[in-house]
N, C-alpha and C positions, 0 to 999 in steps of 0.2 A: 310530230314524236310528244306523245301525252304523258304524264307520268302518274301514277295510280294512286290517288289516295284514300287509305283506310280511314273510315268515322265509324266509331264505335257506338253501339245503341244502348237506346236506355231500356230497362227490363220493370214490365209493370207484374207484380203477381197478384194474381187472382184466387178467388175459393178453388178453383181445381187447376188442379197441373195441364189439362186441357184448354184450360181458358188462358191461362201464362201468355203475356204477350211481349216481343222486342217489337220494337218502335224507334222512328227516328223523325225529328220534325224535316220535312222535303227544303225548307228553304237552306237549310247546309249543303244538302247537295245539288240545289238550283248553285249557289256560292261556289262551289269547286268547278262546277261546270263553267261556269262564266270567265274564271280565274284560267280558264282554262287546261283544268286537270280530269282525268275518267274519275267520280266517288265511285267508292266499293263499299260496299255495308257489310262491316265486320259484326255476325254473329257471336253473344253469348254462348262461348263451349264451354266444357269443366277442364279437358285433359291438356295440360303444361304442352307437350307436343303441337297439338293444333294450335294451338295460341303462337307459338314460335311458326309453322307451317303457312299460317294466315298474314303473319307479318311479314314474313319473309320475301311476299307476293309484292307486296305496297312501297311505295318511293316517298310515300310521308303520312304522318297519322293526324289525324283531325280529332281531338276530342272533344265531346260535341257536350252542351249544356244539361240540365237537369231534367227530371223526367222522370214517371216511377215513384215518385213519393209517397209511401202508404199513405192513405185516409188519416190513417189512427192518429199521425200528426196534425194536431190543429194549427189555424193561420199564425195565432200569438203564442205559441211555447216555444219554450228554447229548443232546436233540433241537437239531436245527439252527433256525432262525430260522422264523418261520412263513411264508412264502414261500415256503423248499425243503423244507418236511414235505407241504405238499400244493399245488402252484402254481400248477394248473388251479383250485381252489377260491380259493385266495387272490387269484389277479386277479380272476376275479369278485365278491370280497368287497369289494375295493380300493374299485372302480369303484360301489357301492352305498354305502360309506359315504361316499367323496366327494360323491357327490351329494345322499345324505343331505344332508348339515351343508353344502353347498352354497345349499340350498332350507329348510334350519331344520327338519326331518321330525323329528318326535319318533323318539330313537333308543333301543332299548332291548340293552342289548351281556350276553351270557349265558357266563360260560365263555370258551372261545376267542375268541365274539363281543365279549366284555368288552378281549381283549389287542389285537381287531384296530382296534377303533371309538378306543382309544387311541392306537396305532400310526399309523395313517391322519391321523390330529389333531396329531402329532408327536411321539409319546411314544413311550419305547422296552421292550425287551423281556428280563428276567432270562433265558436260556437254559436255565438249569438252578439249582434251589433248595439244592442241596448245600452250598455254602459260605454261606449266607443262615440255612438253618433245620437243624435235627434233627429236627423232625415231619415226619413221612411227608401229606403233603397229597392222598397218591393213595389215599382209605378203597377198605376192598375189603367192606364191607358194603351193605346194603341203599340205593336213592337217597334215601330219606327220611330216612336213620338222620343225625342229627351226629355231626359231626367233630371240631369244636373248637369253643371259643367265639370270636366277633367281637364289639371293641369298635366303638361306631359315635360321632362329634360328635353332642353333644345337638342343634345346631341346624344339623344337615341334614334335608334330605330326607326322607333313609333312616329316621333316628329316628322323626321323626314318624310316620310309615306303619307303621313296627312298632310303636309306643308303647315303646321300651327304646332304652338304649342298650348292652344287654350281651345278645345270645343267640347261641347253638348254629345253628351252619352244617355245612353239607356241603363234601365237597372230594374233586375231583375233575381235579387237573391236576400236570403237573411243570415249569410256568415259569410267571413272573408277571409282573405290572406291574413296571417299573424308574423310569424317570423319569416322572412324566404330560406328556399334552399342555399347551402351554399354553392357560390360561382351563378346562382340569379341575382338581377338589379333591379331594382324597382326602379319605374322609366316613367309610372303618370298616379294620380292621385285626383281623388273626389274634394272638392273645397274641404271636405272632416275629415279629411286625410286618411280616408279608406281607401287603402290599393284597389288601384284597376286596370295597371297593365304590369309586367317585368320582362326581362331581355336576358338570357346567359350568356355570359361570357365564353363558358369553358367547351359551348355545342355550335354545328356549323347555323343550325336555325330552330331557336326554342324562343316563344313568345306564348304571353299568356295574356287574355284582355278579359276581365271580371264583364266588363259589357257586350253588346252582341253585337256586334259590325255586319252581320249577314244581313239582319234586319236594318241597320242604320243606312246600309249603303243604297237600300230603297228610294230614299228620298239624297241622300248626300252620297253621290258619287266616289267621292273622299276613300272614305270605307273600304269601296272593292279595294284599296290599294295591298289591305291585309292580305286577305286572301289570294292577291295576283305574288304578292313577294312568293309566301308560302308554297304555293304551287312552282313560282320559278325557282324555289331551294329543293322542291321536291326532284325535279325536273333534272337540277347538277346533281343529283346522287342517284337517280336514274342513271344518268352519264358514266358518271363514276363507277359502277356497279357494271355496267356493261351490258345490261338488260334487253332484250332486245321490244324495241320500242311499238305501242300502239298510234299504228298514224291513219287509224282510217274506222268508218262505220264497217262495223262486222252484220253480216247478211243471217 
């Protein structure tokens, strides 16, 4: 019995509509499959009814990280809010999260996805880290390389999953969660105070990670537990909803 996990796609706008691209880093798909779920890519669509139909088919929602940032934004300038960075993607992402929260669908938000889920639920975003920290949260090394330490609340689900309250994480962001949404609880921070993870006290499973556990788990197997517990929560949702299970390979 494997739950279906919907994953939102990034959008890259080109000079011609024939060249516009939807894309997703393969590592998200691999992480879901390794955790026991079946990944389902959710294409960006316009009609609200189509969004509802897509989400009705899945048991969990993985909100993926960045991708598709227009070239007009330089590496050093302050980025606008999420909606202005990539309006087409953002409209779709907002609809997904709104519906998922209404249905109490398990949600795991990664990097941009972590920021989007919090924003849709009523939180806010720091548009720049320049006035908050001297630490560069945009590492240039490999994805599975540690950039900085993260401190975790001992009574959090995240601490229980990782088996520690201090761990090294990667970092690929220029913005960060500012005010948490109502019902969300911060559970992990970088040494400079930037929020790295939150959990929801009002939903069966909502977790946001500013870091990328799907990359870190390649060298540190502890991070696989984040995806595993998410897929388990999706399986429980699947059972509550009385869905037909996907039990084996389809020829």
